[in-house]
C-alpha positions as CSV (number, residue, x, y, z in Angstrom):
1,V,-2.0,3.5,28.0
2,G,-5.8,4.4,28.9
3,L,-6.5,6.4,26.3
4,H,-10.3,5.6,24.6
5,T,-10.3,6.4,21.0
6,H,-11.4,4.7,17.5
7,Y,-8.6,3.6,15.0
8,S,-9.8,5.8,12.5
9,S,-9.9,9.4,14.0
10,F,-6.4,8.8,16.0
11,Y,-4.7,7.8,13.4
12,H,-6.2,10.6,11.2
13,V,-4.0,12.8,12.5
14,W,-1.1,10.3,11.1
15,D,-2.0,10.2,8.1
16,R,-2.5,13.4,7.2
17,D,0.2,15.2,9.4
18,F,3.2,12.5,9.5
19,A,2.7,8.9,7.5
20,A,4.6,10.7,3.9
21,D,7.6,12.5,6.0
22,V,8.1,8.6,6.5
23,Y,7.1,7.2,3.5
24,C,9.2,9.9,1.7
25,G,12.2,9.5,3.7
26,R,12.3,12.5,4.9
27,R,11.7,11.5,8.5
28,S,12.3,8.1,10.5
29,F,8.9,6.0,11.8
30,C,10.4,6.5,15.3
31,D,11.0,10.4,15.4
32,A,7.9,10.8,13.6
33,F,5.8,9.0,15.2
34,A,7.4,10.5,18.7
35,G,6.0,13.4,16.9
36,F,2.7,12.2,16.6
37,L,2.5,11.4,19.8
38,R,3.3,14.7,21.2
39,T,0.9,16.0,18.8
40,A,-2.0,13.6,20.6
41,G,-0.9,15.1,24.4
42,M,1.3,12.1,25.4
43,P,3.8,12.8,28.3
44,C,7.6,12.6,27.2
45,G,8.0,9.8,29.3
46,L,5.2,7.5,27.7
47,I,6.3,8.4,24.5
48,D,9.9,7.1,25.6
49,E,8.0,3.9,26.6
50,V,5.9,3.6,23.5
51,L,8.7,3.9,21.4
52,A,10.4,1.1,23.1
53,A,7.4,-1.5,22.5
54,C,7.2,-0.3,19.1
55,R,10.6,-0.8,18.2
56,G,10.5,-4.1,19.4
57,L,7.1,-4.8,17.7
58,R,8.1,-3.6,14.8
59,R,10.9,-6.0,14.7
60,E,9.0,-8.8,15.3
61,L,6.4,-8.1,12.6
62,D,8.9,-7.7,9.8
63,E,10.2,-10.9,10.6
64,S,7.1,-12.8,10.8
65,I,5.3,-11.4,7.6
66,R,3.2,-14.2,5.7
67,P,0.7,-13.8,3.1
68,L,-3.0,-13.3,4.7
69,P,-4.9,-16.4,3.9
70,G,-6.4,-17.0,0.3
71,V,-3.9,-14.5,-1.2
72,R,-0.9,-17.0,-2.2
73,C,-3.5,-19.2,-3.9
74,T,-5.2,-16.5,-5.4
75,L,-1.8,-15.0,-6.6
76,G,-1.5,-17.6,-8.4
77,R,-4.6,-18.2,-10.4
78,L,-3.6,-14.3,-11.4
79,A,0.0,-15.4,-12.3
80,R,-1.6,-18.0,-14.6
81,M,-3.7,-14.9,-16.3
82,N,-0.9,-13.5,-18.0
83,L,-1.2,-10.2,-16.8
84,V,1.1,-7.9,-16.4
85,F,2.0,-7.2,-12.5
86,G,2.9,-3.6,-10.7
87,I,3.1,-2.8,-7.2
88,L,2.8,0.8,-6.2
89,S,3.7,1.4,-2.1
90,D,3.4,3.6,-0.2
91,T,6.8,2.5,2.3
92,E,10.0,3.0,3.9
93,L,11.3,0.6,1.7
94,T,13.1,1.4,-1.6
95,A,12.1,-0.6,-4.5
96,D,15.0,-3.0,-4.6
97,Q,14.1,-3.8,-0.8
98,L,10.2,-3.8,-1.8
99,Q,11.3,-6.5,-4.0
100,A,13.7,-8.3,-2.1
101,R,10.5,-8.8,0.3
102,L,7.7,-9.5,-3.0
103,A,10.2,-12.8,-4.0
104,G,9.7,-14.6,-0.9
105,F,6.1,-13.7,-0.9
106,A,5.3,-14.7,-4.4
107,P,8.0,-16.4,-6.7
108,F,6.2,-17.6,-8.5
109,L,5.0,-14.1,-9.7
110,E,7.0,-11.8,-11.8
111,F,6.0,-7.9,-11.2
112,R,7.2,-6.0,-14.2
113,A,7.1,-2.8,-12.2
114,V,7.9,-2.2,-8.4
115,V,7.4,1.3,-7.8
116,S,8.1,3.1,-4.1
117,S,6.6,6.2,-2.6
118,F,10.7,6.3,-0.9
119,D,12.2,6.8,-4.3
120,L,10.0,8.9,-5.4
121,G,9.5,11.7,-2.8
122,R,6.1,11.3,-3.1
123,T,2.6,9.3,-2.0
124,K,-0.5,8.2,-3.8
125,P,-3.1,9.7,-4.8
126,H,-0.1,12.3,-6.6
127,P,-0.4,11.5,-10.3
128,E,3.2,10.5,-10.4
129,C,3.1,7.9,-8.7
130,Y,1.1,6.7,-11.0
131,R,2.6,7.1,-14.1
132,A,5.9,5.9,-12.6
133,A,4.2,2.2,-12.5
134,L,2.4,2.4,-15.9
135,A,5.8,3.7,-17.1
136,Q,7.8,0.7,-15.5
137,M,5.1,-1.3,-17.1
138,R,5.4,0.0,-20.5
139,L,1.3,0.0,-20.5
140,D,-1.3,3.0,-21.2
141,A,-3.3,4.3,-18.1
142,A,-6.5,2.4,-19.8
143,E,-4.5,-1.2,-20.3
144,V,-4.4,-1.4,-16.4
145,A,-6.7,-2.0,-13.3
146,F,-5.3,-0.8,-10.0
147,V,-6.1,-2.7,-7.3
148,G,-6.7,-0.8,-3.5
149,H,-8.5,-0.1,-0.3
150,D,-8.0,3.9,-0.1
151,A,-10.7,5.9,-1.6
152,A,-7.9,8.5,-2.2
153,E,-5.4,6.3,-4.1
154,L,-8.5,4.5,-5.8
155,A,-9.7,8.5,-7.0
156,G,-5.7,9.3,-7.6
157,A,-6.0,6.0,-10.0
158,R,-8.7,6.7,-11.7
159,A,-7.6,10.5,-12.7
160,V,-5.0,9.5,-14.4
161,G,-7.4,6.8,-16.7
162,M,-7.0,3.6,-14.8
163,S,-10.0,1.3,-14.4
164,T,-10.5,1.2,-10.2
165,I,-11.4,-2.5,-7.9
166,A,-12.1,-1.7,-4.2
167,L,-11.3,-3.7,-2.0
168,S,-12.7,-2.4,0.8
169,D,-15.7,-1.6,3.6
170,S,-14.9,2.4,3.1
171,P,-18.5,3.4,2.1
172,D,-16.7,6.5,0.8
173,A,-14.3,4.5,-1.8
174,E,-16.1,5.2,-5.4
175,A,-14.2,2.4,-8.0
176,D,-15.3,1.0,-11.2
177,L,-15.7,-2.8,-9.4
178,H,-15.8,-3.6,-5.6
179,L,-14.9,-6.6,-4.2
180,D,-14.9,-8.1,-0.1
181,R,-12.3,-10.8,-0.8
182,F,-8.9,-10.7,-2.1
183,D,-10.3,-14.4,-3.3
184,Q,-12.6,-13.0,-5.6
185,L,-10.0,-10.5,-7.6
186,A,-8.9,-13.8,-9.5
187,D,-12.9,-14.6,-10.6
188,V,-13.6,-10.7,-11.9
189,I,-11.0,-10.5,-13.7
190,S,-12.0,-10.4,-17.1
191,L,-9.5,-8.1,-19.1
192,P,-7.4,-8.8,-22.0
193,R,-4.5,-10.7,-22.0
194,S,-2.3,-7.5,-22.5
195,A,-4.0,-5.8,-20.1
196,A,-2.4,-5.3,-15.8
197,A,-2.8,-5.3,-12.8
198,A,-1.4,-2.9,-10.9
């Protein structure tokens, strides 16, 4: 719409002031996104147009979700390692809805824990999010490696005692291990068989 900006600077306000309300079920995405666009100075008429386009695009994206190249193969390799797997997600979906999506995504992989911010009413990096995943996995933090890309979320995992693996080119992401690609994950996992990946 003619706005010249960079993704990270533009969406920093969304991440800071709006996303958590959506992921915790306090606001719908459309309501929060309209508020975000108003904050960015967009006129009401244009906001209505953007929201209409956004609804169609979101519907199209929801119907075409598929793994990125190499992800399904890597998950298959990890599944054969007899690890315990968990998902901890900041999302608009409940854990049951997320589990249903994951079943079609990787039917060969069993997740002992599926934890949603929507159900918890909190988002990462709040410690309760990680503790909820650990409780469902029935593991201690020292037995779990948290795999993520966001610097704050990795720091939150580390703060509760998890090992951390960063899949990120973010220079401020501190982790025990940094990977450039998801398919490298299976090559570097050398945890005991009782350990886990969250």
